[in-house]
C-alpha positions as CSV (number, residue, x, y, z in Angstrom):
1,M,124.5,96.8,65.1
2,K,120.8,97.0,66.0
3,K,118.7,100.0,65.2
4,I,117.6,102.2,68.1
5,G,113.9,101.5,67.3
6,I,114.5,97.7,67.6
7,I,116.4,98.2,70.9
8,I,113.5,100.3,72.3
9,K,110.9,97.8,71.2
10,E,112.8,94.9,72.8
11,Y,113.2,96.9,76.1
12,L,109.5,97.7,76.1
13,E,108.6,94.1,75.4
14,K,110.7,92.9,78.3
15,D,109.3,95.6,80.6
16,L,105.8,94.6,79.6
17,Q,106.5,90.9,80.3
18,E,107.9,91.8,83.7
19,R,104.8,93.9,84.5
20,I,102.5,91.1,83.4
21,K,104.4,88.6,85.6
22,T,104.5,90.8,88.7
23,S,101.0,92.2,88.6
24,N,97.9,90.4,89.9
25,G,96.0,91.6,86.9
26,F,95.7,94.1,84.1
27,F,93.0,95.6,81.9
28,V,93.2,96.6,78.3
29,I,91.5,99.9,77.5
30,K,91.0,101.8,74.3
31,Y,91.6,105.5,74.7
32,S,91.1,106.7,71.1
33,G,89.4,110.1,71.1
34,L,90.5,111.2,74.6
35,S,92.2,114.6,74.7
36,G,95.6,115.1,76.2
37,P,94.2,116.5,79.5
38,D,91.8,113.6,79.7
39,L,94.6,111.2,79.3
40,S,96.6,113.0,82.1
41,C,93.5,112.8,84.3
42,L,93.2,109.1,83.5
43,R,96.8,108.5,84.5
44,Q,96.2,110.4,87.8
45,V,93.1,108.4,88.6
46,M,95.0,105.2,88.0
47,R,97.9,106.4,90.2
48,D,95.4,107.3,92.9
49,C,94.0,103.7,93.1
50,G,97.5,102.1,93.0
51,A,97.5,101.2,89.3
52,R,99.8,102.1,86.4
53,F,98.6,103.1,82.9
54,L,101.0,102.2,80.1
55,V,100.7,102.7,76.4
56,V,102.7,100.3,74.1
57,K,102.5,99.4,70.4
58,N,100.1,96.5,69.8
59,S,102.7,94.4,68.1
60,V,104.9,94.7,71.2
61,A,101.9,93.9,73.4
62,R,101.1,90.8,71.3
63,R,104.6,89.5,71.6
64,A,104.8,90.1,75.3
65,L,101.5,88.4,75.9
66,K,102.5,85.4,73.8
67,A,105.8,85.2,75.7
68,C,103.9,85.1,79.0
69,N,101.6,82.3,77.6
70,L,98.5,84.6,77.7
71,D,96.0,84.5,74.8
72,M,94.0,87.6,74.2
73,S,91.6,88.1,71.2
74,A,93.0,90.2,68.4
75,Q,90.0,92.5,68.7
76,A,91.1,93.6,72.2
77,L,94.4,94.8,70.8
78,E,93.2,96.8,67.8
79,G,93.7,100.5,67.6
80,P,95.2,102.7,70.3
81,C,95.3,100.5,73.4
82,G,96.7,101.0,76.8
83,F,97.3,98.6,79.7
84,V,96.4,99.3,83.3
85,F,98.4,97.2,85.7
86,T,97.7,96.7,89.3
87,T,99.2,94.5,92.0
88,D,96.7,94.5,94.8
89,A,93.8,96.8,94.0
90,L,92.0,94.9,91.3
91,V,88.5,95.9,92.3
92,E,89.4,99.5,93.0
93,T,91.1,99.7,89.6
94,A,88.1,98.2,87.8
95,K,85.8,100.7,89.6
96,A,88.1,103.6,88.6
97,I,88.1,102.5,84.9
98,Y,84.4,101.9,84.9
99,N,83.6,105.3,86.5
100,F,86.1,107.1,84.2
101,A,84.5,105.4,81.2
102,K,81.0,106.6,82.3
103,E,82.3,110.2,82.4
104,H,84.3,109.9,79.1
105,E,82.4,107.9,76.5
106,Q,85.5,107.7,74.3
107,L,87.2,105.3,76.8
108,K,86.4,101.7,76.2
109,Y,87.5,98.7,78.3
110,E,87.6,95.5,76.3
111,A,89.3,92.7,78.3
112,G,91.9,91.9,80.9
113,F,93.6,89.3,83.0
114,V,92.7,88.9,86.6
115,E,94.7,86.3,88.5
116,N,95.8,84.7,85.2
117,R,92.2,84.4,84.0
118,L,90.9,86.3,80.9
119,V,88.0,88.6,81.8
120,N,85.7,90.3,79.3
121,K,83.8,93.6,79.5
122,N,80.9,92.2,81.5
123,E,83.2,90.6,84.1
124,I,85.1,93.9,84.5
125,E,81.7,95.7,85.1
126,G,80.9,93.0,87.6
127,L,84.1,93.7,89.4
128,A,83.5,97.4,89.3
129,K,80.0,97.0,90.9
130,L,81.2,95.0,93.8
131,P,80.8,96.7,97.2
132,S,83.9,98.1,98.9
133,K,86.0,96.1,101.4
134,E,84.6,98.1,104.3
135,L,81.0,97.4,103.3
136,L,81.7,93.7,102.8
137,R,83.4,93.6,106.2
138,A,80.4,95.4,107.8
139,Q,78.0,92.9,106.2
140,L,80.0,90.0,107.4
141,V,80.1,91.3,111.0
142,A,76.4,92.0,110.9
143,G,75.7,88.5,109.6
144,L,77.9,86.9,112.3
145,N,76.2,89.1,115.0
146,A,72.8,88.1,113.8
147,L,73.7,84.4,114.0
148,I,75.0,84.9,117.6
149,L,71.9,86.8,118.6
150,R,69.7,84.0,117.2
151,L,71.7,81.4,119.1
152,V,71.3,83.4,122.3
153,W,67.6,83.7,121.7
154,V,67.2,79.9,121.1
155,L,69.2,79.1,124.2
156,N,67.3,81.6,126.3
157,G,64.0,80.1,124.9
158,N,64.9,76.7,126.3
159,L,65.7,78.2,129.7
160,R,62.4,80.1,129.7
161,K,60.5,76.9,128.9
162,L,62.3,75.1,131.7
163,V,61.5,77.9,134.2
164,L,57.8,77.9,133.1
165,C,57.6,74.1,133.5
166,L,59.1,74.3,137.0
167,E,56.8,77.1,137.9
168,Q,53.8,75.2,136.7
169,I,54.9,72.1,138.7
170,K,55.4,74.3,141.8
171,N,51.9,75.9,141.3
172,K,50.4,72.4,140.8
173,K,52.0,71.1,144.0
174,S,51.0,74.1,146.0
175,S,47.4,74.0,144.8
176,S,47.1,70.2,145.5
177,G,49.1,70.3,148.7
């Protein structure tokens, strides 16, 4: 008969493997030094952006990552670590982690996996500094609108030149006629 601790660890490992497989990405954060209320606030911030903050033992995390064929540096899984899983809000989650870390210096983000690719701290910051979807869409629409306006300007320019040429021919014929 297995001990209850081993059964719980096996369950957590399977749960972690399932989360890794079903999420588009996750981030590893170190929360050492955060108070209880700050951790609760972090969990709420993660829920608000559609992510889930999960704390597991590092040994369980290593086994789950190995079972999913993901290789993460041993440094990223040292000390108290937590995983932030997200399915469709990778950029928003990275922004939330980045902003929370700016307000709480004890929180560190080390690494993560985005679309089955290992990302480091600098890449997480790059994700966090991306503009929002709405701003990107507005920039795209403005760019397309500018292209259309330039096309209209060029096409109108040719028509204006044709009209000027015809008018000069008319003026030349009426002055010589």
